[in-house]
C-alpha positions in Angstrom: 126.0 97.6 206.3 122.4 96.9 205.5 121.2 99.8 207.8 123.8 102.1 206.2 122.8 101.1 202.7 119.1 101.5 203.4 119.7 104.9 205.0 121.6 106.1 202.0 118.9 104.9 199.7 116.3 106.7 201.6 118.3 109.9 201.6 118.9 109.7 197.9 115.2 109.1 197.3 114.2 112.0 199.4 116.7 114.2 197.6 115.2 113.2 194.2 111.7 113.9 195.4 112.8 117.3 196.7 114.5 118.1 193.4 111.4 117.2 191.4 109.1 119.1 193.8 111.3 122.2 193.5 111.4 122.0 189.7 107.6 121.7 189.4 107.3 124.5 191.9 109.3 126.7 189.6 107.1 125.8 186.6 104.0 126.6 188.6 105.1 130.1 189.6 105.7 131.0 186.0 103.0 133.5 185.1 100.6 132.1 182.5 100.8 135.4 180.6 104.5 135.0 180.1 104.1 131.6 178.7 101.5 132.9 176.3 103.7 135.7 175.2 106.5 133.3 174.3 104.2 131.2 172.2 102.6 134.3 170.5 106.0 135.7 169.6 107.2 132.5 168.1 104.0 132.1 166.1 104.0 135.7 164.9 107.7 135.4 163.9 107.0 132.3 161.9 104.0 133.8 160.1 105.8 137.0 159.3 108.7 135.2 157.8 106.5 133.0 155.7 104.5 135.9 154.3 107.5 138.1 153.8 109.3 135.6 151.7 106.2 134.2 150.0 104.1 137.1 148.8 106.1 140.2 149.2 103.4 142.0 151.1 105.4 142.5 154.3 102.4 141.4 156.4 102.8 139.8 159.8 100.5 137.5 161.8 99.0 140.2 163.9 98.1 142.3 160.9 96.6 139.5 158.8 94.4 138.4 161.7 93.1 141.9 162.6 89.8 143.1 161.1 90.2 145.9 158.6 89.6 149.4 159.9 88.0 152.2 157.9 90.5 153.9 155.6 91.5 157.4 156.6 90.8 160.1 153.9 93.6 161.1 151.6 93.0 164.8 152.1 95.4 167.3 150.4 98.3 165.5 148.8 101.7 167.1 149.3 105.3 166.6 148.2 108.0 165.7 150.8 111.7 165.7 150.1 113.4 162.5 151.4 117.2 162.4 151.5 117.4 159.0 150.0 114.4 159.0 147.7 114.0 162.6 146.5 110.4 163.9 146.0 107.9 161.6 147.7 104.1 161.9 147.6 102.4 162.0 151.0 98.7 162.2 152.1 97.1 165.0 154.1 98.7 163.6 157.3 102.2 163.4 155.9 102.2 159.6 155.5 104.0 158.2 152.5 102.1 156.8 149.6 103.2 153.6 147.8 102.7 151.7 144.6 102.7 147.9 144.0 104.6 146.3 141.1 101.9 143.6 140.7 99.3 146.3 139.9 98.9 147.9 136.5 98.5 151.6 135.5 97.3 151.1 131.9 94.5 150.3 132.6 94.5 151.0 136.4 94.1 147.7 138.3 94.8 146.6 141.9 96.0 143.2 142.8 96.3 143.8 146.6 93.3 142.3 148.6 92.8 140.4 151.8 95.9 140.3 154.0 97.7 142.5 151.6 95.2 145.2 151.9 95.4 145.0 155.7 99.1 145.7 155.6 98.9 148.1 152.7 95.6 150.0 153.1 94.3 151.4 149.8 94.0 155.2 149.8 90.4 156.4 149.2 89.9 158.5 146.1 86.8 160.4 147.4 88.4 163.6 149.0 91.9 163.5 147.5 93.1 166.8 146.0 96.4 168.0 144.7 98.6 170.3 146.7 101.6 172.4 145.6 103.9 170.7 143.1 101.3 168.1 142.1 99.6 168.0 138.7 95.9 167.4 139.5 95.7 165.6 136.1 97.8 162.8 137.7 95.0 162.0 140.1 92.4 159.4 139.2 90.6 156.4 140.7 90.1 152.7 140.2 87.1 150.6 141.4 88.2 147.8 143.7 86.6 144.3 143.9 84.6 145.4 147.0 83.2 148.4 145.1 85.2 151.1 146.8 87.1 153.8 144.9 90.9 153.8 145.3 93.1 156.8 144.5 95.5 156.4 141.5 98.5 158.5 140.7 99.5 158.5 137.1 97.3 155.4 136.8 99.0 153.5 139.7 96.8 152.6 142.7 98.0 154.3 145.8 98.5 152.7 149.2 99.7 153.5 152.7 101.9 151.1 154.8 100.6 149.9 158.2 104.1 150.1 159.7 104.5 153.8 158.8 103.4 155.4 162.0 104.8 159.0 161.7 104.9 161.7 159.1 107.9 161.1 156.8 108.3 157.4 157.6 109.3 155.3 154.5 109.4 151.8 156.1 107.6 150.3 153.1 110.2 151.3 150.6 111.4 148.2 148.8 109.4 145.7 150.8 109.4 142.3 149.0 111.1 144.0 146.1 107.6 145.0 144.9 106.6 148.1 147.0 108.0 151.6 146.3 107.2 155.1 147.5 105.4 157.2 144.9 106.8 160.2 143.2 104.3 163.0 142.3 104.1 161.8 138.7 103.2 158.2 139.7 106.7 156.8 139.1 108.8 155.2 141.7 110.4 157.9 143.9 114.2 158.3 143.2 116.8 161.0 143.7 116.7 161.6 139.9 113.3 163.3 140.5 115.0 166.0 142.6 115.4 169.5 140.9 118.9 170.9 140.5 118.4 172.8 143.8 115.6 172.3 146.3 114.8 172.6 150.0 115.0 169.8 152.5 113.8 170.0 156.1 116.7 168.9 158.3 115.7 167.8 161.9 118.4 170.0 163.4 119.0 172.8 161.0 115.5 173.4 159.6 115.0 174.2 155.9 118.3 173.8 154.0 119.2 173.8 150.3 120.3 170.5 148.7 121.6 169.7 145.2 120.1 167.3 142.6 121.6 164.4 144.5 120.1 165.4 147.8 123.4 166.5 149.2 123.6 169.5 151.5 124.8 172.8 150.0 127.2 175.1 151.9 128.4 178.7 152.1 132.0 179.9 152.8 132.1 182.9 155.1 135.3 184.2 153.3 133.4 184.5 150.0 131.7 187.7 148.8 128.4 188.3 147.1 128.5 192.1 146.4 129.1 194.0 144.3 129.7 190.6 142.5 130.1 187.0 143.5 133.6 186.0 144.5 134.8 182.6 145.6 137.8 182.5 147.9 137.9 178.7 148.0 140.6 177.5 145.6 143.2 174.7 145.3 143.0 172.2 148.1 140.0 174.0 149.5 138.1 173.3 146.3 139.0 169.6 146.5 137.2 169.4 149.8 134.4 171.7 148.9 133.4 171.2 145.3 131.7 174.1 143.6 128.1 173.5 142.6 127.7 173.6 138.9 125.2 176.1 137.3 121.5 175.3 137.6 118.6 176.8 135.6 116.3 178.9 137.8 113.4 176.8 136.4 115.1 173.7 137.7 114.8 174.8 141.4 112.1 174.4 144.0 111.7 176.4 147.2 114.9 178.5 146.7 114.7 182.3 146.6 114.8 183.3 142.9 116.5 186.7 143.4 120.3 186.4 143.1 119.9 182.8 142.0 122.5 182.7 139.2 125.8 181.4 138.1 129.1 183.3 138.0 132.5 182.7 136.5 135.3 181.8 139.0 138.9 183.1 138.5 139.9 179.7 137.1 137.2 180.1 134.4 134.8 177.5 135.8 131.2 178.5 136.2 129.7 178.1 139.7 126.2 178.5 141.1 125.2 181.0 143.6 122.1 181.5 145.9 121.3 185.2 146.6 124.7 185.9 144.8 126.6 183.8 147.4 128.8 181.0 145.9 127.6 177.5 147.0 129.5 174.2 147.5 129.0 170.6 148.6 131.3 168.8 151.0 133.3 165.6 150.3 132.9 164.7 154.0 129.2 164.2 153.4 129.0 160.5 152.3 125.3 160.2 151.8 122.2 162.4 151.0 121.0 164.1 154.2 124.5 164.3 155.8 125.5 167.7 157.2 129.1 166.9 158.3 130.2 170.2 156.8 128.1 172.3 159.2 130.3 174.7 161.2 133.6 173.3 159.9 136.4 175.8 160.8 133.8 178.3 161.9 133.5 179.3 158.2 131.3 176.7 156.5 127.6 176.6 157.0 124.5 175.0 155.4 122.5 177.4 153.2 118.9 178.6 153.9 116.4 179.0 151.0 117.2 182.8 151.2 120.9 182.2 150.8 121.8 182.8 154.5 124.4 180.6 156.3 122.4 178.7 158.9 123.8 178.9 162.4 126.7 181.2 161.5 127.6 184.3 163.5 125.6 187.4 162.6 126.8 188.9 159.3 
């Protein structure tokens, strides 16, 4: 019995040593880099959360620790149409410009320095110039604490966002409830700044006409434009495809002026036309930028700035 007990004890001890050795061996084969990545991720996540909730800058650990890089020139400012925000001001590279609610416009004053200015690089005023659709009188400058000149729009200091990597990105919109894309007049970009009819670049369809709410405008192939505008969408059709109300030619941007006029429908309601073709929106489009009406029934198509049905069979 003693020999049996001692044998069992030795076996158990050997098993325990083997288990410990195996576990340690597993720890030892873990690449040091992997361990560092886990620690770095946790640290960055913690820092990012703290800054995001504390100061509204939207900075993260990696950005706050990085040394500032020279600011890229503003170049020729342009106006881009965003489906959710309307007309948005961009720099010469197509990057969105922003304003900060903690700044002031009268007089112009910036309150974004240090980590904030790393995440939201100030836009230099030196070479900024106004492109089409921008009143050059809106452009100004403010002297920052470090002596550099920052571009202002309507008095508001202008910034880029470090997380906007591509032309058209608006990742900074609403960050911390204090950062907003700039409209060409210095106000916060909003769909209310869209004209009655304007042109939006759709990733699949190209340049298409949109209404004042940023919704896609369509043509019905069964309609007529000459010798006069005629809509053949009535009753249930009109419930699905609401007629676009008349818009002043002065309240349009990028749309061909010739044939841009309202006409009177058989029911007495006035409807807008582009190049004399009646135009509509689609109830199946739930948000600005939707093009769910494209090609429906082989008779409904988005409208080009010249009034042509995009993607339709040859007329």
